[in-house]
All heavy atoms as an XYZ file, in Angstrom:
738
protein
N     103.383     79.008    217.603
C     104.378     78.818    216.577
C     103.792     79.146    215.208
O     103.297     78.268    214.508
C     104.851     77.370    216.559
C     105.698     77.000    217.761
O     106.072     77.888    218.520
O     105.977     75.811    217.896
N     103.849     80.372    214.809
C     103.319     80.786    213.517
C     104.374     81.548    212.724
O     104.240     82.748    212.480
C     102.075     81.653    213.703
C     100.869     80.979    214.364
C      99.774     81.992    214.647
C     100.344     79.859    213.489
N     105.457     80.886    212.289
C     106.514     81.617    211.572
C     106.025     82.214    210.267
O     106.597     83.197    209.789
C     107.587     80.550    211.335
C     106.844     79.263    211.371
C     105.735     79.472    212.370
N     104.971     81.671    209.696
C     104.440     82.217    208.441
C     103.854     83.611    208.633
O     103.663     84.346    207.672
C     103.411     81.267    207.819
C     102.165     81.047    208.645
C     102.274     79.924    209.678
O     103.370     79.406    209.941
O     101.231     79.581    210.246
N     103.585     84.017    209.855
C     103.031     85.344    210.149
C     104.126     86.404    210.313
O     103.826     87.584    210.394
C     102.195     85.292    211.430
C     101.059     84.290    211.398
S      99.751     84.717    210.265
C      99.001     86.061    211.122
N     105.392     85.982    210.370
C     106.494     86.917    210.596
C     106.947     87.571    209.295
O     106.859     86.960    208.234
C     107.676     86.171    211.221
C     107.401     85.538    212.584
C     108.569     84.658    212.992
C     107.141     86.612    213.623
N     107.458     88.807    209.365
C     107.994     89.456    208.170
C     109.122     88.624    207.557
O     109.926     88.033    208.284
C     108.531     90.791    208.692
C     107.851     91.008    209.990
C     107.558     89.650    210.552
N     109.181     88.575    206.240
C     110.162     87.728    205.564
C     111.575     88.308    205.576
O     112.531     87.572    205.422
C     109.717     87.465    204.125
C     108.480     86.598    204.072
C     108.237     86.046    202.687
O     109.177     86.024    201.878
O     107.103     85.632    202.433
N     111.728     89.600    205.761
C     113.048     90.239    205.662
C     113.621     90.632    207.019
O     114.437     91.544    207.108
C     112.969     91.456    204.745
C     111.971     92.472    205.253
O     111.150     92.175    206.120
N     112.032     93.677    204.721
N     113.190     89.945    208.086
C     113.676     90.242    209.434
C     113.947     88.946    210.183
O     113.313     87.926    209.920
C     112.632     91.046    210.224
C     112.334     92.410    209.670
C     111.223     93.115    210.430
O     110.733     92.570    211.451
O     110.838     94.212    210.003
N     114.894     89.009    211.132
C     115.157     87.890    212.030
C     114.229     87.989    213.234
O     113.999     89.091    213.748
C     116.615     87.936    212.516
C     117.595     87.761    211.389
O     117.449     86.873    210.566
N     118.612     88.612    211.350
N     113.712     86.834    213.679
C     112.805     86.827    214.831
C     112.955     85.553    215.639
O     112.992     84.462    215.069
C     111.334     86.906    214.393
C     110.916     88.236    213.925
N     110.540     89.233    214.772
C     110.836     88.744    212.677
C     110.238     90.306    214.060
N     110.420     90.032    212.787
N     113.042     85.670    216.954
C     112.877     84.537    217.843
C     111.365     84.435    218.071
O     110.755     85.399    218.516
C     113.601     84.768    219.166
C     113.438     83.621    220.148
C     114.790     83.032    220.508
C     112.752     84.083    221.396
N     110.771     83.301    217.725
C     109.311     83.214    217.845
C     108.834     82.146    218.811
O     107.642     82.033    219.075
C     108.642     83.052    216.473
C     108.926     81.769    215.751
C     108.109     80.668    215.926
C     110.004     81.676    214.888
C     108.355     79.489    215.248
C     110.252     80.509    214.199
C     109.432     79.404    214.382
N     109.769     81.363    219.389
C     109.379     80.396    220.411
C     110.561     80.128    221.324
O     111.697     80.002    220.861
C     108.942     79.065    219.778
C     108.813     77.961    220.810
C     107.673     77.862    221.591
C     109.850     77.077    221.048
C     107.571     76.890    222.571
C     109.757     76.098    222.019
C     108.613     76.015    222.780
O     108.518     75.057    223.757
N     110.306     80.031    222.620
C     111.314     79.593    223.583
C     110.626     78.855    224.718
O     109.570     79.284    225.187
C     112.092     80.782    224.143
O     113.032     80.318    225.102
N     111.238     77.757    225.153
C     110.712     77.026    226.310
C     111.181     77.657    227.617
O     110.720     77.276    228.684
C     111.139     75.559    226.244
O     112.546     75.459    226.358
N     112.103     78.615    227.528
C     112.636     79.308    228.698
C     112.369     80.803    228.558
O     112.132     81.304    227.463
C     114.148     79.073    228.793
O     114.699     79.771    229.897
N     112.455     81.502    229.661
C     112.354     82.956    229.632
C     113.629     83.517    229.005
O     114.743     83.107    229.355
C     112.170     83.521    231.057
C     112.245     85.037    231.065
C     110.854     83.043    231.641
N     113.488     84.423    228.057
C     114.623     85.120    227.453
C     114.892     86.347    228.309
O     114.030     87.207    228.456
C     114.310     85.532    225.995
C     113.925     84.322    225.147
C     115.486     86.295    225.391
C     115.000     83.275    224.993
N     116.087     86.402    228.904
C     116.391     87.510    229.812
C     117.039     88.696    229.106
O     117.019     89.802    229.621
C     117.298     87.041    230.967
O     118.504     86.505    230.427
C     116.580     85.985    231.809
N     117.633     88.444    227.920
C     118.253     89.521    227.146
C     118.377     89.048    225.702
O     118.682     87.880    225.463
C     119.637     89.850    227.714
C     120.252     91.076    227.070
O     119.512     92.045    226.798
O     121.470     91.069    226.820
N     118.132     89.957    224.749
C     118.278     89.598    223.337
C     118.689     90.828    222.552
O     118.260     91.949    222.869
C     116.977     88.978    222.766
C     117.217     88.384    221.370
C     115.837     89.968    222.783
C     116.110     87.456    220.898
N     119.561     90.640    221.563
C     119.925     91.737    220.668
C     119.947     91.204    219.243
O     120.400     90.081    218.989
C     121.268     92.352    221.051
O     122.309     91.415    220.901
N     119.461     92.029    218.335
C     119.370     91.682    216.923
C     120.267     92.606    216.107
O     120.337     93.799    216.379
C     117.942     91.889    216.403
C     116.911     90.937    216.934
C     116.164     91.252    218.065
C     116.640     89.741    216.286
C     115.188     90.387    218.530
C     115.664     88.873    216.748
C     114.939     89.200    217.872
O     113.978     88.343    218.334
N     120.945     92.041    215.120
C     121.670     92.795    214.098
C     121.398     92.071    212.786
O     120.953     90.922    212.807
C     123.164     92.828    214.408
N     121.623     92.700    211.638
C     121.312     92.034    210.370
C     122.018     90.692    210.179
O     121.479     89.789    209.546
C     121.761     93.042    209.311
C     121.682     94.362    210.001
C     122.051     94.091    211.434
N     123.211     90.527    210.764
C     123.988     89.304    210.547
C     124.191     88.467    211.810
O     125.007     87.563    211.837
C     125.347     89.638    209.944
C     126.188     90.491    210.881
O     125.645     91.067    211.848
O     127.408     90.583    210.651
N     123.435     88.776    212.885
C     123.605     88.033    214.137
C     122.450     88.262    215.096
O     121.794     89.303    215.056
C     124.922     88.394    214.815
C     124.952     89.838    215.268
C     126.316     90.287    215.721
N     126.650     89.751    217.011
C     127.885     89.414    217.380
N     128.885     89.587    216.567
N     128.120     88.940    218.571
N     122.226     87.278    215.944
C     121.290     87.384    217.069
C     122.020     86.817    218.272
O     122.670     85.777    218.181
C     120.000     86.579    216.830
C     119.247     87.098    215.617
C     119.100     86.628    218.073
C     118.052     86.243    215.237
N     121.914     87.509    219.389
C     122.540     87.042    220.618
C     121.505     87.118    221.722
O     120.799     88.117    221.843
C     123.749     87.928    220.941
C     124.620     87.389    222.014
C     125.960     88.103    222.069
O     126.199     89.063    221.294
O     126.789     87.695    222.896
N     121.402     86.041    222.512
C     120.429     86.071    223.598
C     120.869     85.239    224.784
O     121.753     84.388    224.690
C     119.034     85.661    223.123
C     118.872     84.245    222.619
C     118.511     83.224    223.474
C     119.041     83.946    221.275
C     118.330     81.936    223.003
C     118.860     82.667    220.803
C     118.499     81.662    221.681
O     118.329     80.385    221.211
N     120.242     85.529    225.904
C     120.497     84.875    227.177
C     119.167     84.320    227.672
O     118.134     84.986    227.563
C     121.035     85.914    228.165
C     121.479     85.372    229.482
C     122.925     84.919    229.460
O     123.696     85.294    228.596
N     123.281     84.087    230.403
N     119.203     83.093    228.222
C     117.989     82.485    228.752
C     118.087     82.325    230.266
O     119.191     82.327    230.829
C     117.738     81.096    228.131
O     118.813     80.235    228.467
C     117.577     81.196    226.622
N     116.960     82.172    230.902
C     116.924     81.968    232.354
C     117.359     80.546    232.700
O     118.124     80.336    233.623
C     115.513     82.247    232.874
C     115.395     82.105    234.357
C     115.847     83.101    235.202
C     114.835     80.960    234.917
C     115.749     82.961    236.580
C     114.729     80.816    236.283
C     115.195     81.820    237.120
N     116.869     79.564    231.949
C     117.182     78.160    232.208
C     118.382     77.708    231.372
O     118.552     78.150    230.241
C     115.991     77.263    231.879
C     114.795     77.585    232.726
O     113.995     78.427    232.362
N     114.662     76.928    233.855
N     119.177     76.781    231.906
C     120.369     76.283    231.219
C     120.055     75.206    230.189
O     120.947     74.728    229.514
C     121.372     75.748    232.233
N     118.819     74.840    230.048
C     118.408     73.885    229.030
C     117.077     74.314    228.454
O     116.303     74.994    229.121
N     116.828     73.938    227.227
C     115.549     74.299    226.625
C     115.651     74.298    225.118
O     116.628     73.842    224.535
N     114.616     74.834    224.491
C     114.604     74.889    223.030
C     114.051     76.222    222.561
O     113.238     76.848    223.243
C     113.795     73.730    222.450
O     112.448     73.820    222.842
N     114.544     76.644    221.409
C     114.088     77.875    220.774
C     113.892     77.639    219.286
O     114.500     76.748    218.706
C     115.109     79.021    220.952
C     115.174     79.593    222.343
C     116.064     78.792    223.264
O     117.143     78.330    222.850
O     115.654     78.603    224.425
N     113.042     78.481    218.705
C     112.872     78.515    217.255
C     113.002     79.966    216.811
O     112.424     80.864    217.418
C     111.511     77.966    216.845
C     111.408     76.482    217.025
C     110.155     75.914    216.382
N     109.934     74.588    216.932
C     108.979     74.285    217.789
N     108.123     75.188    218.177
N     108.866     73.061    218.243
N     113.776     80.158    215.735
C     114.001     81.493    215.200
C     113.819     81.456    213.693
O     114.192     80.491    213.034
C     115.419     81.975    215.494
C     115.840     82.050    216.954
C     116.574     80.800    217.371
C     116.674     83.272    217.195
N     113.247     82.526    213.157
C     113.164     82.697    211.710
C     114.305     83.630    211.322
O     114.440     84.718    211.879
C     111.829     83.289    211.289
C     111.701     83.382    209.773
C     110.292     83.636    209.360
C     110.142     83.687    207.865
N     111.110     84.486    207.151
N     115.154     83.169    210.391
C     116.362     83.909    210.034
C     116.379     84.281    208.556
O     115.831     83.561    207.723
C     117.599     83.055    210.334
C     117.760     82.574    211.771
C     118.979     81.673    211.884
C     117.863     83.743    212.729
N     117.069     85.382    208.263
C     117.246     85.806    206.873
C     118.635     85.428    206.373
O     119.041     85.835    205.295
C     116.989     87.319    206.706
C     117.929     88.131    207.579
C     115.536     87.646    207.003
C     117.862     89.631    207.349
N     119.386     84.648    207.171
C     120.728     84.209    206.779
C     120.931     82.757    207.196
O     120.211     82.241    208.042
C     121.807     85.100    207.400
C     121.756     85.187    208.917
C     122.269     84.176    209.722
C     121.205     86.298    209.524
C     122.227     84.267    211.098
C     121.162     86.405    210.910
C     121.677     85.377    211.700
N     121.933     82.105    206.589
C     122.297     80.747    206.994
C     123.174     80.850    208.241
O     124.176     81.564    208.242
C     123.037     80.046    205.867
C     123.263     78.585    206.161
C     123.873     77.843    204.994
O     123.750     78.311    203.848
O     124.491     76.809    205.260
N     122.837     80.128    209.323
C     123.492     80.360    210.611
C     124.676     79.445    210.934
O     124.811     78.345    210.407
C     122.363     80.075    211.598
C     121.606     78.964    210.937
C     121.641     79.298    209.463
N     125.482     79.951    211.855
C     126.449     79.195    212.636
C     126.083     79.516    214.085
O     125.855     80.679    214.418
C     127.893     79.629    212.341
C     128.879     78.861    213.205
C     128.216     79.455    210.881
N     126.014     78.500    214.949
C     125.507     78.693    216.309
C     126.609     78.442    217.338
O     127.323     77.446    217.259
C     124.311     77.749    216.580
C     123.733     78.005    217.966
C     123.236     77.917    215.510
N     126.707     79.363    218.304
C     127.668     79.264    219.386
C     126.933     79.259    220.717
O     125.948     79.992    220.890
C     128.633     80.455    219.363
C     129.455     80.525    218.113
C     128.971     81.169    216.985
C     130.703     79.934    218.063
C     129.721     81.217    215.824
C     131.462     79.981    216.904
C     130.964     80.628    215.783
N     127.414     78.440    221.651
C     126.849     78.374    222.997
C     127.968     78.652    223.986
O     129.001     77.969    223.955
C     126.242     77.002    223.255
N     127.789     79.656    224.808
C     128.812     80.054    225.780
C     130.173     80.236    225.113
O     131.201     79.832    225.638
C     128.896     79.045    226.926
C     127.624     79.046    227.774
O     126.969     80.105    227.869
O     127.284     77.990    228.325
N     130.182     80.817    223.916
C     131.412     81.145    223.220
C     132.025     80.039    222.381
O     133.011     80.264    221.701
N     131.442     78.828    222.418
C     131.981     77.701    221.647
C     130.949     77.249    220.616
O     129.738     77.368    220.860
C     132.316     76.536    222.572
C     133.438     76.831    223.542
C     133.678     75.649    224.444
C     133.225     76.066    225.816
N     133.061     75.117    226.808
N     131.399     76.709    219.483
C     130.433     76.209    218.496
C     129.499     75.176    219.128
O     129.950     74.270    219.826
C     131.309     75.574    217.422
C     132.619     76.275    217.536
C     132.781     76.566    219.007
N     128.200     75.350    218.920
C     127.210     74.401    219.433
C     127.201     73.183    218.524
O     127.140     73.311    217.300
C     125.828     75.055    219.475
C     124.696     74.214    220.061
C     124.958     73.901    221.538
C     123.369     74.945    219.920
N     127.298     72.005    219.122
C     127.302     70.763    218.362
C     126.087     70.723    217.440
O     124.969     71.017    217.857
C     127.282     69.564    219.320
C     127.460     68.259    218.590
O     126.445     67.728    218.092
O     128.602     67.776    218.510
N     126.330     70.357    216.186
C     125.257     70.393    215.182
C     124.118     69.424    215.517
O     123.018     69.555    214.992
C     125.816     70.120    213.785
C     125.000     70.759    212.709
N     123.765     70.282    212.327
C     125.224     71.845    211.952
C     123.278     71.043    211.370
N     124.146     72.006    211.124
N     124.339     68.476    216.400
C     123.255     67.578    216.818
C     122.218     68.312    217.667
O     121.115     67.817    217.868
C     123.807     66.389    217.603
O     124.337     66.808    218.849
N     122.552     69.514    218.154
C     121.640     70.283    218.994
C     120.898     71.380    218.230
O     120.158     72.151    218.831
C     122.390     70.899    220.173
C     122.905     69.849    221.135
C     123.479     70.474    222.376
O     124.359     71.327    222.334
N     122.966     70.052    223.512
N     121.108     71.458    216.912
C     120.356     72.450    216.135
C     120.191     71.974    214.702
O     120.958     71.182    214.194
C     121.007     73.825    216.203
C     122.382     73.959    215.621
C     123.565     73.662    216.233
C     122.729     74.456    214.331
N     124.617     73.942    215.395
C     124.131     74.430    214.216
C     121.984     74.927    213.244
C     124.812     74.858    213.085
C     122.664     75.351    212.106
C     124.055     75.318    212.039
N     119.110     72.471    214.098
C     118.879     72.209    212.675
C     118.276     73.456    212.049
O     117.600     74.245    212.712
C     117.994     70.987    212.458
C     116.591     71.103    213.005
C     115.822     69.815    212.784
C     114.450     69.928    213.424
N     113.655     68.735    213.233
N     118.553     73.627    210.768
C     118.117     74.805    210.035
C     117.448     74.346    208.756
O     117.984     73.508    208.040
C     119.323     75.692    209.712
C     118.986     76.942    208.966
C     118.284     77.962    209.582
C     119.364     77.110    207.649
C     117.975     79.136    208.903
C     119.069     78.272    206.958
C     118.366     79.286    207.594
N     116.267     74.873    208.506
C     115.546     74.503    207.290
C     114.104     74.960    207.332
O     113.797     76.000    207.902
N     113.234     74.154    206.766
C     111.811     74.483    206.695
C     111.104     74.021    207.964
O     111.422     72.975    208.521
C     111.175     73.838    205.482
C     111.756     74.351    204.167
C     111.063     73.757    202.964
N     109.829     74.446    202.628
C     109.741     75.620    202.015
N     110.835     76.260    201.674
N     108.580     76.150    201.745
N     110.123     74.813    208.397
C     109.286     74.473    209.544
C     107.870     74.899    209.194
O     107.634     76.078    208.911
C     109.789     75.202    210.799
C     108.976     74.949    212.032
C     109.070     73.742    212.709
C     108.119     75.919    212.516
C     108.322     73.520    213.858
C     107.362     75.707    213.654
C     107.473     74.499    214.328
N     106.948     73.961    209.149
C     105.566     74.240    208.752
C     105.523     74.926    207.391
O     104.723     75.840    207.175
C     104.841     75.082    209.799
C     104.595     74.352    211.077
N     103.360     74.153    211.592
C     105.432     73.744    211.946
C     103.440     73.473    212.722
N     104.706     73.208    212.952
N     106.417     74.529    206.488
C     106.456     75.084    205.134
C     107.187     76.403    204.998
O     107.305     76.927    203.900
N     107.686     76.951    206.104
C     108.380     78.243    206.087
C     109.888     77.985    206.045
O     110.425     77.288    206.913
C     108.005     79.084    207.322
C     108.792     80.383    207.361
C     106.514     79.354    207.343
N     110.607     78.540    205.057
C     112.060     78.350    205.005
C     112.785     79.236    206.013
O     112.231     80.215    206.509
C     112.410     78.768    203.572
C     111.361     79.757    203.210
C     110.104     79.318    203.928
N     114.035     78.869    206.307
C     114.880     79.724    207.147
C     114.580     79.658    208.625
O     114.784     80.639    209.339
N     114.124     78.501    209.117
C     113.813     78.380    210.538
C     114.913     77.568    211.231
O     115.274     76.478    210.787
C     112.430     77.742    210.764
C     112.184     77.498    212.251
C     111.342     78.642    210.203
N     115.434     78.130    212.314
C     116.453     77.486    213.140
C     115.781     76.940    214.389
O     115.071     77.665    215.081
C     117.534     78.496    213.530
C     118.609     78.016    214.498
C     119.453     76.912    213.877
C     119.480     79.183    214.926
N     115.997     75.654    214.671
C     115.457     75.010    215.866
C     116.638     74.560    216.717
O     117.457     73.773    216.270
C     114.587     73.816    215.472
C     113.871     73.206    216.631
N     112.664     72.605    216.509
C     114.180     73.122    217.936
C     112.269     72.157    217.683
N     113.183     72.457    218.562
N     116.722     75.099    217.947
C     117.802     74.773    218.878
C     117.272     73.922    220.025
O     116.169     74.162    220.511
C     118.374     76.044    219.515
C     119.092     77.023    218.630
C     119.269     78.337    219.363
C     120.414     76.474    218.227
N     118.061     72.960    220.460
C     117.809     72.206    221.687
C     119.056     72.340    222.548
O     120.048     71.668    222.314
C     117.529     70.730    221.382
C     116.151     70.526    220.836
O     115.180     70.966    221.419
N     116.060     69.864    219.703
N     118.980     73.232    223.533
C     120.144     73.535    224.374
C     120.203     72.612    225.592
O     119.175     72.281    226.157
C     120.061     74.965    224.934
C     120.079     76.058    223.949
C     119.882     77.414    224.627
N     118.537     77.563    225.172
C     118.219     77.459    226.447
N     119.124     77.223    227.368
N     116.968     77.603    226.845
N     121.434     72.275    225.987
C     121.656     71.611    227.271
C     122.841     72.288    227.939
O     123.841     72.580    227.287
C     121.970     70.107    227.103
O     123.082     69.965    226.229
C     120.773     69.360    226.534
N     122.695     72.608    229.204
C     123.764     73.205    230.018
C     124.343     74.491    229.442
O     125.537     74.734    229.536
C     124.871     72.181    230.279
C     124.406     70.965    231.065
C     125.526     70.007    231.385
N     126.317     69.601    230.246
C     126.021     68.602    229.424
N     124.922     67.910    229.594
N     126.833     68.302    228.414
N     123.526     75.307    228.823
C     123.993     76.605    228.331
C     122.858     77.619    228.369
O     121.709     77.269    228.158
C     124.568     76.500    226.902
O     125.122     77.760    226.537
C     123.512     76.110    225.900
N     123.217     78.857    228.660
C     122.232     79.942    228.716
C     122.505     81.035    227.682
O     121.625     81.822    227.379
C     122.243     80.602    230.103
C     121.774     79.721    231.222
C     121.812     80.493    232.520
C     121.284     79.693    233.675
N     121.229     80.506    234.905
N     123.730     81.103    227.173
C     124.108     82.178    226.262
C     124.268     81.635    224.838
O     125.075     80.738    224.606
C     125.413     82.838    226.717
C     125.831     83.954    225.832
N     126.865     83.839    224.937
C     125.328     85.211    225.663
C     126.984     84.975    224.278
N     126.069     85.810    224.693
N     123.504     82.188    223.898
C     123.522     81.747    222.503
C     123.879     82.911    221.607
O     123.347     84.006    221.753
C     122.150     81.164    222.091
C     121.800     79.928    222.906
C     122.102     80.871    220.592
C     122.644     78.714    222.622
N     124.774     82.639    220.663
C     125.118     83.598    219.609
C     124.894     82.897    218.273
O     125.439     81.806    218.061
C     126.570     84.044    219.746
C     127.134     84.870    218.580
C     126.364     86.185    218.408
C     128.616     85.111    218.760
N     124.121     83.510    217.428
C     123.837     82.984    216.095
C     124.391     83.998    215.097
O     123.975     85.158    215.105
C     122.329     82.785    215.874
C     121.780     81.836    216.935
C     122.044     82.283    214.469
C     120.285     81.939    217.126
N     125.361     83.563    214.286
C     125.993     84.458    213.318
C     125.727     83.960    211.908
O     125.512     82.776    211.696
C     127.507     84.504    213.566
C     127.888     85.131    214.883
C     129.350     84.932    215.202
C     130.233     85.750    214.311
N     131.656     85.709    214.740
N     125.829     84.883    210.972
C     125.707     84.506    209.570
C     126.919     83.687    209.156
O     128.050     84.028    209.493
C     125.603     85.762    208.698
C     125.370     85.462    207.243
C     125.070     86.710    206.427
O     125.255     87.832    206.940
O     124.661     86.545    205.269
N     126.664     82.588    208.433
C     127.760     81.709    207.977
C     128.612     82.413    206.948
O     128.223     83.107    206.141
C     127.169     80.442    207.385
C     128.236     79.467    206.875
C     127.657     78.180    206.342
N     126.887     77.415    207.290
C     127.413     76.573    208.197
N     128.716     76.433    208.275
N     126.634     75.919    209.006
């Protein structure tokens, strides 16, 4: 977990407790699929996010956005019973 080593002007998934089976990046969104239906991920983002799981808004109790190890713009997700995540710019 070294988000401070990532480029500041790009989105990056830098940690997952599950295998990521598919991921796509765009300037205003990240979409990915995991092998396990539960787990956690950390992403460094260049935008303020809204998170969807299996097409529905993910309850805000399962994610937080802010500083991580002094690095701003880090999204931490704790998924339960979902494999498909869409993160869009707010």
